[in-house]
C-alpha positions, -999 to 999 in steps of 0.1 A, spaced: 131 878 -450 142 847 -468 175 847 -451 159 851 -417 136 822 -424 165 801 -435 185 809 -404 156 800 -381 152 767 -399 188 758 -394 187 767 -357 154 748 -350 168 712 -343 192 724 -316 166 720 -287 160 684 -298 196 675 -299 200 692 -265 172 670 -250 189 639 -263 222 651 -248 205 657 -215 189 623 -215 223 607 -223 239 626 -195 212 615 -171 215 579 -181 253 581 -177 249 597 -143 224 571 -132 247 543 -144 276 560 -126 257 563 -93 238 530 -97 266 508 -83 267 530 -52 230 534 -47 222 498 -57 248 484 -34 235 506 -6 200 494 -14 212 458 -8 234 466 22 209 486 41 182 460 39 159 482 18 158 454 -8 147 428 17 120 451 31 107 459 -3 104 422 -12 88 411 21 52 399 21 31 371 34 42 350 5 78 360 -1 108 367 20 144 373 9 175 375 32 209 386 19 244 379 34 271 405 28 292 415 10 267 420 -18 269 444 -47 255 453 -81 274 471 -109 247 470 -135 209 472 -131 195 437 -124 229 421 -122 234 412 -85 263 395 -68 255 381 -34 278 363 -9 248 343 4 210 344 2 179 327 15 146 328 -4 114 316 11 81 313 -9 47 304 7 19 293 -16 4 260 -29 41 251 -32 63 261 -3 100 262 -6 132 275 8 164 281 -12 197 288 5 228 295 -16 263 310 -16 282 331 -42 251 339 -61 250 358 -94 216 369 -105 203 386 -136 168 398 -125 142 420 -140 139 448 -114 107 463 -128 89 429 -125 94 430 -87 69 458 -84 43 435 -102 51 406 -78 68 388 -107 104 377 -99 119 371 -133 154 358 -132 172 353 -165 203 338 -150 212 322 -117 244 306 -107 256 297 -73 274 273 -50 264 252 -20 227 252 -29 202 238 -4 166 235 -17 137 224 5 103 220 -12 69 207 -3 33 210 -15 4 219 8 -22 192 15 -59 195 23 -61 164 45 -33 147 66 -53 115 73 -35 84 61 -2 102 52 9 113 87 43 95 84 50 111 50 41 146 63 64 140 93 92 135 68 86 167 48 111 195 52 102 217 82 99 253 71 90 272 103 105 305 90 82 308 60 65 341 56 28 343 65 12 311 77 38 283 76 13 255 81 16 225 57 -21 214 61 -47 238 48 -70 248 77 -98 251 53 -104 238 18 -90 261 -9 -108 261 -42 -86 249 -70 -92 281 -90 -81 303 -61 -44 309 -57 -29 311 -22 1 332 -33 3 363 -54 40 360 -63 54 344 -94 90 331 -95 102 326 -131 137 313 -133 157 307 -165 194 300 -170 198 280 -138 233 265 -132 239 257 -96 261 234 -76 239 216 -51 247 203 -16 212 193 -5 178 186 -21 148 179 1 118 174 -21 86 163 -2 97 133 20 128 124 0 160 141 11 193 139 -9 225 150 7 255 151 -16 270 169 -46 250 176 -78 247 202 -106 213 215 -115 207 232 -149 175 244 -165 145 265 -155 113 265 -135 82 286 -127 62 287 -96 33 311 -92 -4 315 -85 -20 283 -99 10 279 -122 40 255 -123 65 246 -149 98 226 -148 125 221 -174 156 210 -155 182 184 -152 203 171 -123 236 160 -137 263 139 -122 248 138 -87 265 117 -61 278 98 -46 255 109 -17 229 98 7 192 94 0 171 98 31 135 96 42 130 128 61 158 144 79 179 115 91 165 81 81 189 68 55 174 49 26 205 44 4 242 53 4 265 57 -26 234 71 -43 243 85 -78 230 90 -113 214 117 -134 179 131 -139 163 152 -166 126 162 -162 101 184 -180 67 194 -167 47 218 -190 30 248 -174 0 236 -155 -21 243 -125 -7 220 -97 -40 221 -78 -57 204 -107 -33 175 -106 -28 170 -68 -31 132 -73 -16 105 -95 -27 123 -126 4 145 -121 25 117 -135 7 121 -168 24 155 -173 60 143 -166 86 137 -193 118 124 -178 149 104 -183 166 92 -151 193 68 -141 196 59 -104 219 36 -86 227 30 -49 232 7 -20 199 5 -2 203 3 36 167 -3 46 132 -3 33 118 10 66 104 41 47 79 19 29 60 17 62 48 52 55 28 40 25 13 9 42 -9 18 71 -6 -6 100 25 -23 86 60 -19 99 89 -28 74 124 -36 87 158 -44 70 159 -47 33 195 -38 24 207 -45 -11 218 -31 -44 193 -10 -65 196 2 -101 170 18 -123 166 36 -157 133 54 -161 122 69 -194 89 88 -194 71 107 -221 40 125 -207 38 98 -181 41 70 -206 69 46 -198 91 34 -227 121 12 -233 148 9 -220 131 15 -187 140 -11 -160 145 -14 -123 162 -41 -102 166 -46 -65 175 -76 -43 179 -81 -6 188 -111 15 163 -102 42 133 -79 46 107 -81 74 71 -71 76 52 -67 108 16 -59 115 -11 -70 140 -14 -108 139 12 -112 110 49 -112 106 71 -123 76 108 -125 70 120 -131 35 147 -126 9 134 -107 -21 144 -101 -57 125 -75 -77 126 -66 -114 106 -43 -136 108 -48 -174 85 -48 -204 63 -74 -219 53 -74 -256 15 -71 -256 -13 -81 -278 -23 -45 -286 -59 -52 -295 -67 -74 -265 -45 -57 -238 -45 -21 -247 -70 -13 -275 -41 2 -294 -32 -8 -329 6 -3 -327 26 -35 -328 53 -18 -308 31 -14 -277 47 -28 -246 34 -33 -211 53 -28 -178 60 -62 -162 68 -63 -125 81 -95 -111 94 -107 -77 105 -139 -62 118 -154 -30 137 -185 -22 125 -188 14 99 -169 35 90 -174 71 55 -163 81 41 -161 116 4 -158 123 -12 -151 156 -41 -132 173 -25 -134 207 9 -120 217 37 -145 224 19 -174 206 25 -177 168 17 -203 142 46 -205 117 47 -213 80 76 -217 56 71 -207 19 98 -218 -6 105 -208 -42 74 -185 -46 71 -159 -73 47 -131 -83 43 -114 -117 21 -83 -124 16 -69 -159 0 -34 -161 -27 -28 -187 -9 3 -200 25 20 -200 7 52 -192 14 58 -155 -12 78 -135 -46 74 -120 -58 53 -149 -31 27 -147 -45 -7 -138 -36 -44 -138 -39 -63 -171 -31 -97 -154 -10 -111 -126 2 -145 -115 10 -156 -79 27 -190 -72 33 -206 -38 44 -241 -48 59 -251 -15 41 -242 18 53 -261 48 47 -262 86 56 -284 115 41 -260 139 6 -275 145 13 -273 182 7 -235 180 -23 -236 157 -44 -222 186 -26 -189 180 -49 -182 151 -78 -175 176 -82 -142 195 -90 -159 228 -73 -190 244 -88 -219 225 -107 -248 241 -82 -272 225 -45 -277 225 -25 -291 196 6 -312 204 21 -322 170 17 -323 133 31 -311 100 15 -300 68 24 -292 32 4 -271 7 5 -253 -26 -14 -223 -40 -15 -209 -75 -35 -178 -83 -41 -158 -115 -57 -123 -116 -74 -110 -147 -81 -75 -158 -115 -76 -140 -96 -80 -107 -109 -115 -103 -84 -139 -87 -87 -177 -92 -66 -208 -87 -63 -241 -69 -53 -248 -34 -41 -282 -21 -29 -293 13 -19 -325 32 -13 -329 69 2 -358 88 8 -368 124 -17 -343 138 -24 -346 175 -47 -323 195 -68 -324 226 -102 -309 230 -124 -312 261 -99 -338 275 -103 -359 244 -71 -367 224 -75 -369 186 -48 -379 161 -48 -386 124 -40 -373 90 -58 -359 60 -58 -337 29 -78 -308 15 -84 -292 -18 -105 -264 -33 -106 -238 -60 -104 -201 -48 -123 -174 -66 -120 -138 -52 -136 -107 -67 -111 -80 -54 -133 -51 -64 -165 -63 -47 -146 -80 -18 -164 -113 -23 -144 -146 -19 -157 -180 -29 -142 -214 -22 -156 -239 -47 -154 -276 -47 -139 -278 -13 -131 -312 0 -116 -323 34 -106 -360 38 -98 -373 73 -82 -407 76 -66 -430 102 -83 -410 129 -80 -422 164 -91 -409 198 -85 -415 235 -112 -404 259 -107 -418 294 -107 -456 290 -123 -454 256 -102 -459 225 -108 -458 188 -87 -462 157 -91 -463 119 -120 -438 116 -125 -416 86 -147 -387 74 -152 -367 42 -165 -331 44 -175 -314 11 -183 -277 6 -196 -271 -29 -194 -234 -23 -184 -212 6 -188 -174 3 -170 -148 24 -181 -111 23 -155 -85 30 -117 -84 38 -115 -96 66 -148 -114 63 -178 -99 80 -199 -129 70 -191 -164 58 -218 -188 46 -221 -219 25 -233 -255 22 -216 -286 35 -220 -323 31 -207 -348 56 -200 -385 53 -183 -406 80 -174 -442 87 -196 -442 118 -208 -423 148 -181 -440 169 -162 -409 179 -193 -393 194 -203 -425 212 -168 -430 227 -168 -395 240 -202 -399 256 -192 -432 271 -161 -416 286 -183 -390 302 -207 -416 316 -236 -404 295 -241 -436 275 -226 -470 281 -252 -498 277 -261 -488 241 -226 -486 227 -225 -521 211 -258 -514 193 -250 -478 182 -216 -486 169 -234 -504 141 -244 -470 127 -220 -471 98 -218 -448 69 -234 -418 86 -242 -388 63 -255 -353 67 -258 -321 47 -268 -285 55 -258 -249 57 -237 -227 79 -234 -190 85 -207 -172 106 -203 -135 112 -181 -116 137 -201 -129 167 -223 -159 157 -217 -193 143 -248 -212 131 -247 -247 115 -278 -265 104 -276 -301 93 -307 -313 75 -317 -350 71 -309 -365 38 -334 -387 18 -327 -423 9 -299 -425 34 -299 -453 61 -282 -432 88 -278 -395 89 -272 -365 111 -298 -338 116 -298 -308 140 -283 -274 147 -252 -260 164 -252 -224 176 -224 -204 192 -222 -167 203 -191 -157 222 -186 -183 249 -222 -195 248 -226 -226 227 -258 -247 222 -267 -276 200 -292 -304 193 -286 -333 171 -300 -367 162 -277 -394 148 -292 -426 134 -320 -440 113 -354 -455 115 -343 -484 137 -316 -470 160 -309 -434 168 -293 -412 194 -301 -376 204 -277 -352 221 -284 -317 231 -274 -288 253 -298 -259 254 -277 -240 280 -289 -260 310 -264 -289 305 -258 -320 283 -287 -344 277 -286 -376 258 -317 -395 245 -314 -430 231 -339 -437 202 -345 -399 199 -370 -389 172 -383 -358 154 -404 -346 183 -376 -347 208 -352 -329 184 -377 -301 176 -384 -296 212 -347 -292 219 -343 -269 189 -369 -245 205 -343 -239 232 -318 -224 207 -319 -188 197 -340 -178 167 -345 -186 139 -363 -218 151 -354 -247 129 -379 -275 124 -364 -309 115 -378 -342 102 -359 -373 111 -362 -409 99 -392 -424 116 -399 -461 120 
């Protein structure tokens, strides 16, 4: 009995060893037949059909084979993924190490990918195309995407709802690139990509570098060349995140990168896509940049330089041609005042540009432009933080236009939308403008101008003279309110010719303590003005030339040192000027001027208690009243549109 039990105990493990042997034989058989079955699986298209869905499509070129599970050699392949991020990958001579079991869970896990002649096209879906039409037109077209290939979502997709079920997780990437088309920017040329990335439902991660790329071409869209001889290197890391939660500038706050870029820019025309209504032309010149980011925070030795001999901007009513030199560096900041940080090492990005000569043309009517020359102007902007993203703002800025010049007064009428009622024949002007912008986005600075030899004709009356102007500009950029403070316009050596009437040596001074404009461009301009002139002689000479008043000229010319003060308001359709009589002034001007479209009406009294003259046009024609008084003026004012203005004039 004991022997039998011992014998049975010895024989008992045999079935277990047999099972192990059978499993080993099965595994060997599977591995032996796997190359045949796996290669057939690839060649017959079963793999492509198994992977096909509304979000993923894989196409394989032959010969393709696999000798070990998950290790696949492919002559060529195309991978298309449709989700929040849409992309197409084309490659040749691919070697993939992929987790086959993950495919059944819609998780493409690739532990190694190498290949040649890589073409990558990538874009991100948008919810609204308004304002970015030119950019979207430059995105890579992907008509063969699986499912719905549309770039613009037809209905808003909640940020917590994925549009794709597949996850593509790639590690061990080492590929030789021939083309990269990311959003609107399109690089064509050699490069080597190393690293990893993940794209999946509400997930995205990047840890990659592009090494030794170039020389190649950088394009905007398919064919519009931005730069040639484009080369450099890029390393970038983006932690795993939900891209739908960062579909704006906040995405920059996730990026850690180190990039060096260099190239010969051929044109800046692509900038038009970011400036609605503006067309940019030319702009060729050398470009170089080193960009160092840590979670969106710029640090030294970041810099960028670019210069061009000519770049042109065109938009309705405006054109400019200029040379341009741009530089981005760092300024040492006062950490407590500028950034609120305590570190003495805090630096702020400083963007500066300058131009030796700029030609500006302004005009509201085609074929007729008023031209300005700007020389030696410069502009500096210092950001309030080196953290790029949606919170980045301006700490301060400086704009200097020291030399503004024009000899084009003969085309000053081009600044009006309709043919003006006057024509300018000659004149030149010089001006300067200096503006500073603080961290509240308030822009302030002085403006000065002089003009000489001005000649213009209005209503068949020839005027000529010279003058100067000055003011202080105050603009609240956030609230779109502009103020001109302390405005002064001095006219001197003014002469006129009206028929057989002549005048020389007249002068006037117009002051505007404050003029306020609401909106950009202004929907309403209003302010107060004060007027002081040598005499009423210009008005009298014009009336005499028109046969309205002759016998009173010798007496009325004695109205010297005429003054007036009042208010004005101008919106898109109406100009309304009211001059109120001043106290303790011997001679002054009182009345109102109203204009709406081509309809203009007015009523004024010029003079004093002894001698005065009233002129008016209530729509029925010009009327002149010697020795006009308060009653006559108020009667004429009743013929002007509301509000009715009541005036008191100087009575005997």
